[in-house]
MIMILUM-946784 format. One line per 5 residues: their letters; for each residue x, y, z of C-alpha. Coordinates in Angstrom, 3 decimals, padded with zeros to 6 digits, always signed. Example, Ala and Ser with C-alpha at 12.3 -4.5 7.8 and 13.67 -1.06 7.14 Angstrom:
2
as = +012.300,-004.500,+007.800 | +013.670,-001.060,+007.140
This chain:
164
mgdaf = +015.596,+007.015,-048.898 | +016.692,+005.511,-045.612 | +014.768,+003.829,-042.869 | +011.706,+005.621,-041.570 | +013.279,+005.706,-038.114
ptlps = +017.002,+006.145,-037.542 | +018.760,+003.440,-035.565 | +019.591,+004.871,-032.183 | +022.031,+003.519,-029.682 | +020.338,+001.775,-026.774
phyls = +020.585,+004.083,-023.755 | +021.970,+002.387,-020.655 | +018.916,+003.319,-018.568 | +016.743,+000.970,-020.649 | +018.262,-001.956,-018.742
vlrpl = +016.600,-000.705,-015.533 | +013.509,+000.985,-016.936 | +011.362,-002.091,-017.477 | +012.240,-003.779,-014.153 | +011.550,-000.475,-012.350
veayq = +008.120,-000.118,-013.959 | +007.317,-003.783,-013.383 | +008.309,-003.481,-009.705 | +006.102,-000.383,-009.360 | +003.148,-002.117,-011.020
aflqv = +003.573,-005.246,-008.877 | +003.767,-003.109,-005.742 | +000.600,-001.199,-006.666 | -001.286,-004.406,-007.388 | -000.409,-005.905,-003.997
sdrni = -000.906,-002.630,-002.139 | -004.186,-001.643,-003.825 | -005.698,-005.093,-003.291 | -004.941,-004.919,+000.431 | -006.225,-001.351,+000.751
asmgl = -009.429,-002.309,-001.097 | -009.935,-005.236,+001.312 | -010.152,-002.590,+004.048 | -012.878,-000.695,+002.181 | -010.696,+002.165,+000.962
trgqf = -009.199,+003.417,-002.269 | -005.496,+004.218,-002.603 | -006.252,+007.943,-002.421 | -008.486,+007.591,+000.647 | -005.858,+005.493,+002.405
dvivt = -003.147,+008.033,+001.561 | -005.191,+010.930,+002.950 | -006.099,+009.044,+006.142 | -002.474,+008.011,+006.739 | -001.214,+011.537,+006.043
lgrte = -003.728,+013.058,+008.453 | -003.097,+010.398,+011.108 | -001.420,+011.725,+014.232 | -001.764,+015.352,+013.107 | -004.018,+018.119,+014.342
glrct = -005.164,+018.539,+010.753 | -003.706,+019.998,+007.590 | -004.555,+022.724,+005.135 | -005.730,+021.453,+001.743 | -002.566,+022.760,+000.095
dlare = -000.383,+020.918,+002.616 | -002.437,+017.750,+002.217 | -002.056,+017.939,-001.565 | +001.714,+018.338,-001.200 | +002.104,+015.552,+001.383
tlvtk = +000.018,+012.883,-000.345 | +000.465,+011.062,-003.627 | -003.040,+012.182,-004.643 | -003.180,+014.675,-007.513 | -004.774,+018.029,-006.775
gtltg = -007.538,+017.301,-009.269 | -008.419,+014.046,-007.505 | -008.057,+015.319,-003.942 | -011.395,+017.163,-003.845 | -013.322,+014.017,-004.745
vltrl = -011.358,+011.913,-002.264 | -012.090,+014.423,+000.508 | -015.784,+014.533,-000.401 | -016.056,+010.732,-000.201 | -014.156,+010.592,+003.093
erkkl = -016.439,+013.300,+004.484 | -019.510,+011.289,+003.417 | -018.040,+008.291,+005.260 | -017.652,+010.615,+008.281 | -013.916,+009.922,+008.410
isrtq = -012.786,+013.552,+007.984 | -014.146,+016.968,+008.853 | -013.474,+020.299,+007.234 | -013.278,+023.485,+009.260 | -012.455,+027.026,+008.274
npndr = -008.793,+027.891,+008.591 | -008.531,+030.577,+011.302 | -005.508,+032.060,+009.487 | -007.098,+032.112,+006.013 | -010.830,+032.691,+005.568
rgqii = -010.756,+031.075,+002.126 | -008.921,+027.957,+003.306 | -009.944,+024.866,+005.215 | -008.327,+022.582,+007.737 | -008.917,+018.884,+007.122
rltpa = -008.950,+016.633,+010.199 | -009.713,+013.022,+010.932 | -012.922,+012.558,+012.893 | -012.897,+010.108,+015.828 | -014.145,+007.472,+013.354
gekvf = -011.321,+008.450,+010.986 | -008.775,+008.142,+013.807 | -010.094,+004.657,+014.518 | -009.754,+003.691,+010.844 | -006.208,+005.094,+010.819
eevfp = -005.255,+003.082,+013.921 | -006.615,-000.089,+012.281 | -005.571,+000.177,+008.646 | -002.121,+001.756,+008.849 | -000.409,-000.960,+010.928
rhihh = -002.270,-003.680,+009.050 | -001.112,-002.370,+005.676 | +002.484,-001.776,+006.775 | +002.683,-005.332,+008.100 | +001.194,-006.662,+004.847
leiff = +003.829,-004.856,+002.748 | +006.657,-005.784,+005.110 | +006.319,-009.445,+004.161 | +006.882,-008.662,+000.469 | +009.865,-006.407,+001.108
nnsls = +011.495,-008.855,+003.534 | +011.011,-011.728,+001.079 | +012.772,-009.698,-001.623 | +015.520,-007.677,+000.037 | +017.757,-007.765,+003.087
seemd = +017.860,-004.783,+005.431 | +021.232,-003.850,+003.968 | +019.871,-003.983,+000.404 | +016.948,-001.750,+001.399 | +019.410,+000.702,+002.974
rlrpl = +021.374,+000.817,-000.307 | +018.250,+001.029,-002.471 | +016.593,+003.957,-000.698 | +019.095,+006.666,-001.715 | +019.091,+005.377,-005.285
likir = +015.287,+005.573,-005.499 | +015.364,+009.093,-004.035 | +018.012,+010.058,-006.584 | +015.807,+008.771,-009.436 | +012.761,+010.552,-007.993
dgfrt = +014.625,+013.830,-007.644 | +016.035,+013.482,-011.146 | +012.513,+013.314,-012.543 | +011.386,+016.272,-010.430 | +014.042,+018.625,-011.761
qpsrv = +013.846,+020.202,-015.174 | +016.590,+018.615,-017.247 | +018.803,+020.783,-019.367 | +018.066,+020.484,-023.044 | +019.576,+017.306,-024.370
rprtg = +020.713,+017.066,-027.946 | +019.457,+014.134,-029.978 | +021.921,+011.239,-030.056 | +022.095,+010.965,-033.824 | +025.666,+012.146,-034.111
rrpt = +024.446,+015.175,-036.046 | +023.995,+018.633,-034.634 | +020.504,+020.134,-034.891 | +020.137,+022.652,-037.688
């Protein structure tokens, strides 16, 4: 009997995986803390920023444009409506659909929180990377994102043996 788990070669991506996850977690911690200081959750902030400077969006478009999952979006919209920051109206092109818009109070929140948050994050990015480094990093991050969004072809296990 051999080992319970075969020894696998260390894939090259492991050298970037942990730093990528740690950077993401550090970003979320800094970002979420600042958003919470403005009385919003990450999802509420995302919806307000996405709706800002629009005439409103259909729920399906809002779900696609935000980082909020479809299952969470309904609750986020309900809470924003209770805060009187959004309104829902019937979609004139689809009787079953709704258009979500910022109310005047929601527009005011958008005008206050969006620039404040962007400025807050700018300090962290500028302390970490030069403009040139950010320009080089962006396409790489998009490439990683797109790689995870596409269905990979079936990959054979790296054991050196062919599957039976």
